C-alpha positions in Angstrom: 13.6 19.3 -2.1 15.3 21.1 1.0 18.3 22.8 1.6 20.6 19.5 1.4 23.0 18.6 4.0 26.8 17.1 4.5 27.0 13.9 2.0 28.6 11.2 3.8 30.7 9.5 0.9 31.9 6.2 2.9 29.7 3.1 2.9 26.5 4.4 4.8 25.0 3.2 8.5 21.4 2.8 6.7 19.9 2.4 3.5 17.0 3.2 2.8 14.7 0.8 0.0 12.0 2.5 -2.0 9.9 1.6 -4.8 8.2 3.5 -7.4 5.9 3.2 -10.5 4.3 4.8 -13.8 0.8 5.0 -11.8 2.5 6.9 -8.3 1.4 10.4 -7.9 4.0 12.6 -8.6 3.4 15.4 -5.6 3.2 12.3 -2.9 6.7 10.8 -4.2 8.1 14.6 -4.3 7.1 14.8 -0.1 8.4 11.1 0.2 11.8 11.7 -0.8 11.9 15.4 1.0 11.2 13.7 4.2 14.4 11.2 3.9 16.7 13.8 2.7 15.8 15.6 5.9 16.0 13.2 8.5 18.5 14.1 11.2 20.4 10.7 10.9 22.5 12.0 7.5 24.6 8.2 7.5 21.7 6.8 4.8 21.6 6.3 1.3 18.6 5.8 -0.5 17.4 3.1 -2.9 15.2 4.5 -6.0 14.0 1.4 -7.3 11.8 1.9 -10.8 9.2 -0.6 -11.2 9.1 -0.5 -14.9 9.4 2.4 -17.0 7.8 5.8 -15.7 7.5 9.1 -17.6 10.1 10.8 -18.5 9.9 14.1 -17.4 9.8 12.3 -13.5 12.4 10.1 -14.4 14.8 13.0 -15.1 13.7 14.2 -11.7 14.8 11.3 -10.4 18.3 11.3 -11.7 18.4 15.4 -10.8 17.7 14.1 -7.4 20.8 12.1 -7.1 23.4 14.2 -9.1 22.3 16.7 -6.4 22.9 14.1 -3.7 24.9 11.1 -4.1 23.2 9.7 -1.3 20.6 8.7 -3.7 20.9 6.3 -6.2 18.4 5.3 -8.9 17.9 1.4 -10.3 16.3 1.1 -12.8 14.6 -1.8 -14.1 12.8 -3.0 -17.3 9.5 -4.1 -16.6 7.0 -3.6 -13.5 7.2 -6.7 -12.0 5.7 -5.4 -8.4 6.6 -4.0 -5.3 8.3 -7.0 -3.8 10.5 -7.6 -7.0 11.2 -4.1 -7.0 11.9 -3.7 -3.1 14.5 -6.9 -3.1 16.1 -5.4 -6.2 17.3 -2.7 -3.6 17.6 -5.0 -0.8 20.6 -7.1 -2.5 22.2 -3.2 -3.9 22.1 -2.2 -0.4 24.9 -1.3 1.6 24.7 -0.1 4.7 24.2 -2.2 8.3 20.4 -1.7 8.3 17.5 -1.4 5.5 14.5 0.9 6.5 11.7 0.0 4.7 9.9 3.4 2.6 6.8 3.1 0.2 6.5 6.0 -2.1 3.6 7.9 -1.0 4.1 7.9 3.2 6.1 10.8 4.9 8.6 9.7 7.2 8.9 12.1 10.5 12.7 13.8 10.5 13.9 11.5 13.8 12.5 8.1 12.1 15.9 6.8 10.7 17.9 8.1 13.9 15.1 6.8 16.7 14.6 3.4 15.0 18.5 2.9 14.7 19.2 3.5 18.2 16.2 1.4 19.4 17.0 -1.8 17.5 20.7 -1.8 17.7 19.9 -1.5 21.9 17.4 -3.8 21.5 17.8 -8.1 21.1 15.3 -7.4 18.4 15.3 -8.2 14.6 13.1 -6.0 12.6 10.6 -3.4 14.0 8.1 -1.0 13.0 5.9 1.8 15.0 3.0 3.2 15.1 2.1 5.6 12.0 -0.9 7.8 11.9 -2.9 7.5 8.8 -3.0 10.6 6.3 -5.4 11.4 3.6 -4.1 13.0 -0.2 -4.2 16.1 1.3 -1.7 15.3 3.8 -5.0 15.9 6.9 -4.3 13.0 9.1 -7.8 11.2 9.7 -6.9 8.4 12.0 -4.0 6.9 14.3 -2.7 3.6 14.5 -1.5 2.1 17.4 -0.1 -1.8 16.9 1.2 -4.2 19.1 4.7 -3.2 20.5 5.9 -6.6 22.2 7.0 -10.1 19.9 4.5 -12.5 21.6 1.7 -9.8 21.4 2.8 -9.2 17.3 1.9 -12.9 16.9 -1.4 -13.1 19.1 -2.7 -10.4 16.7 -1.8 -11.9 13.6 -4.7 -13.7 13.1 -7.0 -11.3 13.3 -4.7 -8.5 10.7 -1.0 -8.0 10.1 0.0 -5.9 12.8 3.5 -4.1 11.3 3.5 -1.3 8.4 5.9 -1.9 5.5 6.4 1.3 4.8 7.6 1.7 9.0 10.1 -1.2 8.6 13.8 -1.1 10.4 15.8 -4.0 9.9 19.7 -5.5 10.2 19.9 -5.9 6.4 21.2 -9.5 6.5 18.2 -10.5 7.5 16.4 -9.0 4.5 18.9 -9.9 2.2 18.5 -13.7 3.6 15.0 -13.8 3.4 14.0 -11.3 0.4 10.2 -10.5 0.1 8.2 -13.4 -1.6 8.1 -12.9 -5.5 4.9 -14.9 -6.1 2.9 -12.0 -5.7 1.2 -10.3 -9.2 2.7 -6.8 -10.2 0.1 -4.6 -7.3 -1.3 -7.8 -5.2 -0.7 -7.5 -2.1 0.0 -9.4 1.3 4.0 -9.9 0.2 4.9 -7.9 3.7 2.4 -10.5 6.0 4.0 -13.6 4.3 7.3 -12.4 5.2 7.0 -11.4 8.7 5.5 -14.6 9.3 8.5 -17.1 7.2 10.7 -15.2 9.2 8.9 -15.5 13.0 9.0 -19.0 11.7 12.5 -19.6 11.0 12.9 -17.7 14.8 13.3 -14.0 15.0 11.9 -11.9 16.6 10.2 -8.4 16.1 9.1 -5.6 17.7 6.7 -1.5 17.3 8.4 1.1 18.6 4.9 3.0 20.3 5.5 6.2 18.3 4.1 7.8 15.0 6.9 7.5 12.3 5.6 7.6 9.1 2.3 9.3 7.9 0.7 6.6 5.9 -1.5 7.5 3.4 -4.8 6.3 2.5 -5.2 7.4 -1.3 -8.6 7.3 -3.3 -7.5 3.5 -4.6 -6.6 2.6 -1.3 -9.6 0.5 -0.2 -9.7 -0.5 -4.0 -6.1 -1.9 -3.9 -7.3 -4.0 -0.3 -10.4 -5.7 -2.0 -11.3 -8.6 -4.5 -11.0 -12.4 -4.4 -7.3 -12.2 -5.2 -6.7 -10.0 -1.9 -9.4 -12.6 -0.1 -7.3 -15.6 -0.5 -3.7 -13.9 -0.3 -5.1 -12.9 3.2 -7.0 -15.7 4.7 -3.5 -17.7 3.6 -1.5 -15.3 5.4 -3.2 -15.4 8.7 -4.3 -19.0 8.4 -0.2 -20.1 8.3 0.3 -17.5 11.6 -2.4 -19.7 13.4 0.4 -21.9 14.3 2.0 -19.5 17.1 -1.2 -19.9 19.3 -1.4 -22.7 21.2 -3.2 -25.8 20.0 -5.9 -25.0 22.3 -6.8 -21.8 20.9 -6.2 -22.5 16.6 -9.5 -23.2 16.0 -10.6 -19.9 17.2 -8.0 -18.3 16.0 -9.0 -19.9 12.6 -12.7 -18.6 13.0 -11.4 -15.4 13.4 -8.8 -15.3 10.1 -11.9 -17.0 7.8 -14.4 -14.0 9.3 -11.9 -10.7 9.2 -10.6 -11.8 6.0 -14.2 -12.4 4.3 -14.3 -8.3 4.7 -11.7 -8.3 1.4 -15.4 -8.9 -0.6 -17.1 -6.4 1.2 -18.3 -3.4 -1.0 -15.8 -0.3 -1.0 -18.9 1.6 1.0 -19.0 -1.2 3.9 -15.2 -2.1 3.8 -14.4 1.8 4.7 -15.7 2.5 7.7 -14.3 -0.9 8.7 -11.3 -0.2 8.3 -11.7 3.1 10.3 -12.8 1.1 13.0 -10.2 -0.8 13.1 -8.0 2.5 13.2 -9.5 3.4 16.5 -8.9 -0.2 18.0 -6.4 -0.6 20.7 -4.0 -3.7 21.4 
């Protein structure tokens, strides 16, 4: 990893929460950690939750990172319980006033923590994300995703797709401690983040997205496989159906039709789903 900046010794302003498991690509994980360590905002802690046993070499390397830089803390779990439970473990142990969520194979812009902290502190929002770029296994940018920026627009697009990229999330810590990620999702099943955003909006919290590309989101070879199938379809439909309540009553029938139609794409073969994803990434809302 890169040369260390000055290490903080007091309670950090920001807690970065990241979960990793045995199936993660170590090379991608290394890039992710380097992108955290190289942040221009140095007053942070990074909680590395090990979601079950991982290879000894990877574990030893992460422990060496912890030894070299006391902003990093490794939190092992005995078994692989899934991303939601692992993230909640990190959130419970977080000391910062703010929590930034990071996935184990995504890459953060050097100023991500600084600009998100400044933006959230000066706004009336409770949780924010950002625009993001899509990269492949070789770090080539293959798309740029511009998502809605203000709260009203976010709510109106939720019958189409989840407009808050989980690995771009930056929130007030007390909110995620009070409202953890739903844990009724199977180990690698997706959708718990979308479920949480809907719950938080129902509870009266306000969201936004920064119109800056602050995270490179990795689309690896297993990306589509993790996002298709019957169970994913049912979870996606449930979340989008629940989000239809954010529409005026006279618009809800149309919103439900959109929710069903877009969720059905989860049942398509990957050869069809792939160009649909690429088309969606080109859409501007």
